[in-house]
N, C-alpha and C positions, 0 to 999 in steps of 0.2 A: 580384313576390313572390320572396323568397329561396328558393332550392332547398334542400329538406331531404334528409337522407340522409348516408351516410358515403362519402367518396371516398378509397379506400385510397391512390391515387397522390398526392393532395394531402396526405394525412396523412403519408405517407412523406417527401415533399419538405420539409414543415414540420419534421419530426423531424431530417432531415439538415442543414437550414439552420442549426441552432443551433451546428454545428461550424465555421461559416465565418468567425467573427469573429477579429479580431486577438488578442483575449483567449485564444482556444483555441490559437492558434499559440504564444503566450507560455507558456501552461501546458504544452503539449507539450514545448517546449525546456527548460523548467525541470524537467520530469519526467526528461528525458535527463540534465541536470546532477545531479539527485538520485541517479539510479541509477549514475552513472559510478564513484563511489568505492567502492561497496558490496563488490564482489568483490575489490578491491585489497588488503583486509586479511583476506580469508578464502580463498576458493577459489583465486584467482590467486596470492596470496602463498604458499599451501601448495604449489602446483606449483613455484614458484621455489625454496622451501626444500628440497623433495624433490630437485630437480635438483642442489642444492648439498650433498646428503648430510647434511642436518640430521636428527638422530634423531627418531623419531616422537613421543616424549614431549614434546620441545620444540615440535614442530609442533602437537600437541594443546593445549598450554598457551596457544598464541597465540590460541585462540578467545576468551580473556579480553579481548582488545583490542576485542571487539565490545560490551563493557558500556555504552559511551556511548549506543548505540542504545536500550538498555532504560532508561537512567537520564536521558534527555534532558529529561524533565518537571521535573527538579530545577532546571535553569537556564533553562527556558523563560520564567519571569517576567521575566528580564532583558531579553528581546527585546520584551516588552510595555512595560516601564517606560522603557527608555532609547532615545533617538532619536539615531542617528549624525548627525554634522554635514553629511552629504551624502546626497542622493537620497531622504530621508524615512525613516520608521520601518521599513517593510517592505523596500524596495529597498536601503536602507542596510545592513541586516543581511545581506541576500543578498550584497551586494558584499564585505563583510568576510569572510564564510565562504567565498565562492568564491575570493577571492585567497588566503586561508589554505590552501585545498585545492590550488590550483595550486602553491604553494610546497612544501607538505608532500609532494605526490605527486612533484614534481620531485626533492625531496631523497632519495626512495627510489632514484633513479638513482645515488646516491653510496654506497649501502649494499652490504655483502657478507655475506650470511647465514652463510657458512662461517666467518667470523672475528669478526663483531660482532653477536651476537644482541641484546644489550642496546640498542644504538643502533637496531637494526631495530625492536625492540618499542616504543621510545619514538616513533619515526617513525610506525609503524603506528597507535599510540594517538592521535597527533595527527591523522592522517587520519580516524580514526573519530570523534573529537571534532568536528572541523570538518564532517564529513559529517552527523552527527546534528544539529548546529546548523543546517546548511543545510536539513535536512529540516523543522526547526521553522519556519524563516523561509519556506520554500516553502509549507508547509501553511497558515501564517497569511496569506500573500499570496493564495493560491488561494481561501481562505475569504472574504477581504475583497473581492476584485475581482469575484467571480462573483455574479450574481443567483441567486435560489433555483432557478429552472427551468433555469439553466445548470450547476448543480452536478453533475448526473449526467453530462452531456457532459464537463465539466471533469475529473471523476474518470476517465472513459474515456481522454481524450487524455493525461492525466498518466501513467496506467499504461502506455499505449503508449510514451511517451517513455522511461519507466523501464526497460521490458523491452528496448527497443532498446539502451540503454546496457549492460544486463547481457549482451547478446549480444556487444557490443564488448569488454568487459573479461573476460567468462567464456569466450568462444570465440575471437574474433579475436586477443586478446592471446596465447593459447597458440599459435596458428598463427604469429604473428610471432616468438615466442620460439624457434621452430625455425630461424628465419632470421637472428636477431640476438641479442646478449646481453640478458639480462633488464633490466639497468639502462637500456639504451636504450629498451626497451619502455615502462618507467615514465615516462621523459622524454617520449616521444611522447604517451602518454595524458594527461600533465599538460597538454599543449597543448590538449587537447579541452575543458578547463575554460573556455577562451575562449568556448565556446558559451554557457555560463551567464552569464559576465560580460557579453558583448554583448547577451544577452537581457535582463539586468537593466537595462542602459542603454535598450534599446528599449521595454520595457514601461512602463506608466503606473503611477505610485504610486496606491494606493487613496486616495480623498478623505480629507483630513486634518483634518476638523472633529470627528472622534471623539477626545477627549483621551486621552493616555496616563495610566495610574494616577499619582497625585501622589507616591507613594513606593514603594520596593521592597516594604515591608511590605504596602501595599495591593495591589501586583501579585501577591503571593503569596496573600493572604487573599480579596480581593474576587472573583476568578473563581469560587471555591466558593460564597460567599454569594450572588452574583448568579444563578448557575445554580439554586440551590435556591429563591431568592426568586421567580425568574421562573416556575418550574414548580410550586412548592409541594413540601413535603418528600416526600409520598407519591408523587406523580407523578414527581418527579425520581429517586427510588429505583427505580421501575418502569422508567424509561428506562435507567438504568445497568444493571439486570439484563438488559434487552433487548440492550444493546450487548455484554454478556458472552456471551450465548447465541445471538444471531441466526445466527451461522455455525458453531454447535457441531457439528451433524451433519456438515457439510462438512469441518470440521477433523478430526473423528474419522476420516473417510475418508482425508484427506490424510496422516494419521499412519501408516496401515496399508496403503495401496494398493500400495506397492512390495513389501513382504513377501508380501502376498496374491498378487500377480501372479507372483512368483518361485515360491511354493509351489504355484501352479496349474500350473506347468510352462513358463512363458514365459521366454525367455533375457534376460539383461541387455541385450544388443544390441537385441532387439525392444522391450523396455520403454523403453529410452533413446531409441530412434528415434521411437516413437509419443508418449511423454510429452513429450520435449524438442522434438519437431518439430511435429506437428499439434496436440498438446495445448496448446503455447504459443500457436499461432495461434488455437485455439478460445477460449482465455482472453481474448486481446486482442479478438477479435470479440465475445465475450460482454460485456466491459466497455463497448465502444463501443455495442453494441446496447442495453445497460442504460441508458447515458447518453441515447440517443435516446428510449427509452421514458419515462424520467423527465421529459424535457423536454416530453412530450405529456400525461402523466397526473398529474404531480406526485410528490413524494417519498413521501408517505404511502401512496397507493395502490400505488406501485411496491414499497414494502416488503412489501405483501401478495402481489402477483402474483409478483415475483421471488423472494421468500422461499419460496413454495410450489414454484416450479419448481426452486429450489436443493435443496429437500428431496426432491422426487420423483425427481430425477436419480440419487439413491442406489440406486433400484430397478434401474438398469442393472447395477450390481455384484452385486446379489442374483441377477439373471438369470445373470450370468457364473459366480457361485459354484455355481449349480444345474447349469449346462451343462458346466462344466469347461473344458478347454483349447480354446476356440473363438476363433480369431483375429478373426473378424468381430465377435463380441460384445465382445472386448477393445478393438478399435478404436472401436466404438460407445460403450462405457462410458467410455473415456478422454476422448473428444471431447465427449460429452454432459455428463460431470462437469465438465470444464474450462470449457465454454461456460456452463453454469448457475452454476458458481462465479464466473465473471466477472460474470454478472448480479448475483449477491449482493454482490460487491465494490463494484460501481457503486452499488448501493442503499445499502449501509452507509456508504461514503465520503461520498456526498451527504448522508446523514442526519447524520453527524457534523459536517460543515461547517455544516449548517443549525442545529445546536444552539449554535453559537459566537456570542458577542457580539463584534462587531468590535473593541471596546475591549480584550478579553482573548483574542483568537482564538489567539495563539501558545500561551498557557498552557492554555486550555480544550481545544484540539484535541490538544495533546501529552498531556494527562491522559486524555482519552477514548480516544485511540489506544493509549496505554500500558495502560489498563485492559483494552481488548480483547485486546491481545497477551499480557499476563501471564495473564489468565484462560484464554485459549486454550491456552497452554503448560501450565498447571496441570491444567486439566480434561481435556485429551487424554492426559495421561501414563498413565492406566490402560488406554488403548485396546488395547494388546497383550494384557494379562491378560484383558480382556473378550472378545477374539477367541478366546483359548485356551479359555475357559470355555463360550462360546456356540457356537463353530463359525462359519465364515464366513457362511453364509446368514442365520443368526439375528442375527449381528453387524451385517450390513448393514441388516436390518430395524430393529434397534435405533438405528442412526444416523438413519434416517428418523424414528423416534419422538423422538429427541433434539432434532430440529429444531422440533418442534411447540410446546414450552412457550414459546419466544420469540414465536412467531406468536400464541399465546394471549394475550400481553400487549398486542398491538397495539390492541385495542378501548379500552384504558385511556388511550391518548394519541394514537392515530391511527385512530379508527373509520372504516370504509370509507365510510359514508354522509355523513360530515362533509366540509366543504370544508377545504382546507389551512389550518392556522393562519397568520395573517398573519406574514410574515417579520419578523425584527428590523429596525428602521429602519436603512437603510444610510446611510453617511456622505453628506451632501449632500442627503438626502431630508427 
């Protein structure tokens, strides 16, 4: 007779085992390739321009080169419709964008911010365009290659690779710039794009019997129609509302946590050390833990559990607001908030992947992720005014309440007692 009962060690081993496949190694390295260009047109470039004595107005205007990241959904249908003549639809586009990035980043080694801002701006815009396009291709590849119970783990290792890349270009690049000229730093970083190129060769193309849309018009229109047809109009709108607000409470915290900590009396050095150090580690651990949990209980139940933990973590800042300048509580709040935020990232990322039809995954994922990003930026804009009106303790209670409407939508499309909806048929099944 089979033994009944729960074996924690066996359950933990099974949860960890999902990370051991070749797919996860490929997704990890693609996460690194995605994260590598991000700071090269923002924080790292700002450091170079400041060292070259470029005025602050010009440095501020360079933030506009990041627009491709917000607008990438506009050309995402191209990556669904057209198939490059090599490596297949997903890996082919990965190779195109990665070679473009290698050349564009290397070209920055021949720029001089002190005398050629226009050329520098065009070069930075090219990097941002190829980087945003690579993100489309990576998101589509990750969505197509992973099975449903692998999606949480895939989200975790992707974020891990992305964060490692941010450390390379956000920290290591600045350290190198004290030892060598900035153009040489960019040339060296361009060589790291070989990680993505070699990974694209190494990875397997998702099965190819899912046809591309027959025309560009279809590639633009069909993803919308298919999504609403699959779920029905009412349920589809509820899901879109959920995507907008699932991380709303956490986003409000993220928008105001640094001003709160400074006004509470903590120094910039203390905040930077804990947020950028252990806070980063806590986020990575949270995302990986979220991935393991999703692999065991499924995406729908994970949305409930991880969503409630994400919301409840805001109470640590409420406690800190009541206690005042308590270093112990500050460390606890930062780490609990980042860990639970990582859980929420894993749950939402896996859910977005599960919503995509492999035929249109580039367009559907780009649209869903853009909807989340734009709604987050718009709805968190009043956070400062709310904190002024309410005071910090009430504001943090409000952020907890702000997380609840999204959770209240879950019964309409992911009721706790139901089994997971059957995943979309995967290519080859």
